[in-house]
LORONU-638801 format. One record per residue (C-alpha): residue number from 0; x, y, z. Coordinates in steps of 0.1 Angstrom, whole numbers. Each point is the difference from the previous one (the first is absolute). Example, Ala and Ser with C-alpha at 12.3 -4.5 7.8 and 13.67 -1.06 7.14 Angstrom:
0; 123; -45; 78 .
1; 14; 34; -7 .
***
This chain:
0; -107; 253; 205 .
1; -7; 4; -38 .
2; 29; 8; -22 .
3; 5; 22; -30 .
4; 12; -18; -31 .
5; 35; 9; -14 .
6; -1; 8; -37 .
7; 29; -8; -23 .
8; 7; 27; -27 .
9; -2; -11; -37 .
10; 37; 1; -6 .
11; 6; -21; 30 .
12; -25; -29; -3 .
13; 4; -2; -40 .
14; 38; -5; 6 .
15; -7; -27; 24 .
16; -25; -17; -22 .
17; 25; 2; -30 .
18; 25; -17; 24 .
19; -23; -25; 9 .
20; -7; -9; -37 .
21; 36; -2; -8 .
22; 6; -25; 30 .
23; -28; -22; -14 .
24; 15; 1; -35 .
25; 34; -7; 10 .
26; -11; -32; 18 .
27; -26; -15; -25 .
28; 2; 24; -32 .
29; 15; -27; -24 .
30; -26; -25; 12 .
31; -29; 25; -6 .
32; 14; 9; -34 .
33; -1; -37; -7 .
34; -35; -5; 14 .
35; -11; 28; -21 .
36; 5; -20; -32 .
37; -15; -30; 15 .
38; 31; -19; 14 .
39; -7; -19; 30 .
40; 24; -6; 29 .
41; -7; -31; 25 .
42; 19; 18; 30 .
43; -10; 37; -3 .
44; -35; -4; -12 .
45; -11; -15; 33 .
46; 6; 35; 14 .
47; -27; 16; -22 .
48; -25; -29; -7 .
49; -3; -18; 32 .
50; 2; 32; 20 .
51; -21; 21; -23 .
52; 18; 32; 5 .
53; 5; 14; -35 .
54; 34; 16; -10 .
55; -18; 33; -4 .
56; -14; 0; 35 .
57; 34; -9; 13 .
58; 16; 30; -18 .
59; -27; 26; 14 .
60; 17; 18; 28 .
61; -20; 6; 34 .
62; 11; 19; 31 .
63; -23; -20; 23 .
64; -28; 11; 20 .
65; 4; 32; 18 .
66; 17; 18; -27 .
67; -14; 21; -28 .
68; 14; 7; -35 .
69; -7; 36; -13 .
70; -10; 7; -36 .
71; -5; -37; -7 .
72; -30; -4; -24 .
73; 14; -33; -11 .
74; -10; -15; 34 .
75; -35; 13; -3 .
76; -14; -34; -13 .
77; 24; -21; 18 .
78; -16; -27; 24 .
79; 2; 11; 36 .
80; 6; 37; -6 .
81; -19; 31; 6 .
82; 5; 37; -6 .
83; 4; 22; 29 .
84; -27; 26; 3 .
85; 7; 33; -18 .
86; 34; -11; -11 .
87; 18; -16; -29 .
88; 14; -27; 22 .
89; -7; -37; 2 .
90; 6; -24; 28 .
91; -12; -35; 12 .
92; -35; 1; 10 .
93; -8; -7; 37 .
94; -32; -17; -13 .
95; 20; -25; -19 .
96; 22; -7; 30 .
97; -31; -9; 19 .
98; -13; -22; -29 .
99; 33; -18; 1 .
100; 3; -4; 40 .
101; -13; -35; 1 .
102; 31; -9; -24 .
103; 24; 23; 21 .
104; -11; -16; 31 .
105; 5; -37; -16 .
106; 35; 8; -14 .
107; 10; 15; 33 .
108; -10; -31; 19 .
109; 16; -25; -26 .
110; 35; 20; 0 .
111; 0; 5; 38 .
112; -6; -38; 5 .
113; 25; -10; -26 .
114; 27; 21; 15 .
115; -5; -16; 34 .
116; 10; -33; -13 .
117; 35; -15; -5 .
118; 11; -4; -36 .
119; -3; -34; -14 .
120; 27; -6; -27 .
121; -7; -37; -7 .
122; -25; -1; -28 .
123; 28; 0; -28 .
124; -25; 17; -22 .
125; -17; -33; -6 .
126; -34; 16; -3 .
127; 7; 4; -38 .
128; 9; -38; -3 .
129; -33; -9; 18 .
130; -19; 19; -25 .
131; 11; -24; -26 .
132; 2; -32; 21 .
133; -12; -29; -20 .
134; -19; 20; -28 .
135; 5; 7; -35 .
136; -19; 35; 4 .
137; 30; 23; 4 .
138; -5; 37; 11 .
139; 25; 12; -25 .
140; 9; -11; -36 .
141; 35; -9; 11 .
142; 18; -33; 1 .
143; 6; -16; 35 .
144; 39; -1; 7 .
145; -2; -36; 14 .
146; -30; -11; -20 .
147; -33; -11; 15 .
148; 12; -32; 18 .
149; 30; 18; 13 .
150; -20; 29; 11 .
151; -25; -23; 20 .
152; 30; -19; 17 .
153; 13; 33; 15 .
154; -32; 8; 15 .
155; -4; -37; 13 .
156; 34; 5; 15 .
157; -6; 30; 20 .
158; -26; 13; 26 .
159; -23; 27; -16 .
160; 1; 29; 27 .
161; -21; 27; -16 .
162; -15; 24; 22 .
163; -17; 24; -27 .
164; -35; -6; -9 .
165; 2; 17; -34 .
166; 28; -22; -10 .
167; -15; -31; 17 .
168; -33; 3; -19 .
169; 19; -7; -33 .
170; 11; -33; 10 .
171; -10; -30; -19 .
172; -25; -22; 19 .
173; 27; -27; 2 .
174; 22; 27; 17 .
175; -24; 15; 27 .
176; 1; -29; 25 .
177; 39; 0; -1 .
178; 1; 34; 14 .
179; 12; 2; 37 .
180; -35; 14; 9 .
181; -32; 9; -19 .
182; -5; 39; -8 .
183; -32; 19; -5 .
184; -8; 36; -5 .
185; -13; 2; 34 .
186; 30; -9; 16 .
187; 22; 23; -20 .
188; 6; 23; 28 .
189; 12; -28; 22 .
190; 25; -17; -24 .
191; 18; 27; -20 .
192; 35; 5; 11 .
193; 28; 24; -9 .
194; 23; -25; -17 .
195; -27; -9; -26 .
196; 11; 13; -35 .
197; -37; 4; -10 .
198; -9; 19; 32 .
199; 29; 23; -6 .
200; -7; 4; -37 .
201; -38; 8; 10 .
202; 11; 32; 19 .
203; -3; 15; -37 .
204; -36; -12; -1 .
205; -8; 15; 33 .
206; 16; 33; -9 .
207; -20; 3; -35 .
208; -32; -8; 17 .
209; 5; 30; 21 .
210; 8; 23; -29 .
211; -2; 30; 0 .
212; 0; 2; 39 .
213; 37; -12; 3 .
214; 29; 18; -17 .
215; 12; -13; -33 .
216; 36; -1; 14 .
217; -10; -28; 24 .
218; -20; -18; -26 .
219; 28; 0; -24 .
220; 25; -14; 27 .
221; -25; -27; 5 .
222; -3; -5; -36 .
223; 40; -3; -2 .
224; -1; -27; 24 .
225; -28; -18; -17 .
226; 23; 1; -32 .
227; 28; -17; 21 .
228; -22; -25; 16 .
229; -17; -9; -33 .
230; 34; -7; -16 .
231; 12; -22; 28 .
232; -35; -18; 1 .
233; 6; -9; -36 .
234; 35; -7; 0 .
235; -7; -26; 27 .
236; -31; -14; -18 .
237; 1; -32; -21 .
238; -3; 19; -34 .
239; 30; 2; -23 .
240; 4; 38; -5 .
241; 35; -2; -19 .
242; -16; 17; -31 .
243; -8; 30; 23 .
244; 38; 1; 15 .
245; -11; -12; 34 .
246; 23; -21; 17 .
247; -19; -27; 19 .
248; 4; -4; 40 .
249; 0; -38; 2 .
250; -19; -6; 33 .
251; 2; -37; -8 .
252; 35; 1; 11 .
253; 15; 10; 35 .
254; 19; 29; -16 .
255; -30; 13; -17 .
256; -20; -1; 31 .
257; 26; 18; 19 .
258; 1; 27; -28 .
259; -37; 3; 0 .
260; -1; 5; 40 .
261; 27; 27; -3 .
262; -20; 19; -26 .
263; -34; -7; 18 .
264; 17; 14; 32 .
265; 11; 33; -20 .
266; -35; 6; -12 .
267; -14; -6; 34 .
268; 24; 27; 13 .
269; -11; 27; -26 .
270; -37; -13; 6 .
271; 3; 8; 37 .
272; 8; 37; -5 .
273; -28; 5; -25 .
274; -25; -19; 21 .
275; 7; 24; 28 .
276; -3; 29; -23 .
277; -33; -12; -15 .
278; -15; -10; 34 .
279; 9; 35; 14 .
280; -18; 17; -30 .
281; -30; -21; 4 .
282; -2; 8; 38 .
283; 5; 38; -10 .
284; -29; -3; -25 .
285; -23; -15; 26 .
286; 8; 26; 27 .
287; 0; 30; -24 .
288; -29; -5; -21 .
289; -23; 25; 20 .
290; 29; 22; 8 .
291; 6; 20; -32 .
292; -15; 33; -6 .
293; -10; 0; -36 .
294; -15; 35; -2 .
295; 29; 23; 9 .
296; 32; -12; -17 .
297; 30; 23; 0 .
298; 8; 9; -37 .
***
């Protein structure tokens, strides 16, 4: 049975959109101000450069598929929107949903498979160390806490247990054979697990790939998690971030590894909830794409 679309009044959705912008600014506003004048940040930049979702895109609020915004001309040119017939309202376009169906199906499979596996908490963030193993070509213009030889010695002393292909693919050639198993893009759905810091950080990536079909409230929650995961990632890295006021997690020591595992487990617990919400949102999209009546909204 097809359903009419609920339409939010201007005062309602504009207030929610403003609150969303305020949340983004509260979290990364100072960073964005520095970025505007050309100042780089080795920790936070990653969230906008590697993931490629621009701050302005993150600030734009979306109600998600199946809800329309009345009197919303600013959404007329937004990707994935269309105007409801004979109304001043805009909503996520069912045609855009169909265009993104393959992506939604992939994300659903990946998140579902990831959630079925036990969390592995024994990698100790060594993926960042493997990316600078036995090379002078560093990914960040930062000194190494232990120097090159000391960094290599840490990698040599512990088993690399990376399960995330998009971290593994940046390993140096010398580090690749040291991983407990080879990883490929084709095996991604069979290897990702819920303890992985990068798999949990990537919930933000899957969320913004589905924009504007999912709500910005869910996307922002994924972004908050990605911020926390990225900070942990770099605190445990081999880089010296003291000039940015980050206290290192010294995973080369037993106490540092224990600290990392505790923080990794906390990230995984938060991610479990968001992974469930994102998976449910994907399944709803897949089942509701043809169920919305776009011709007779209640205004």
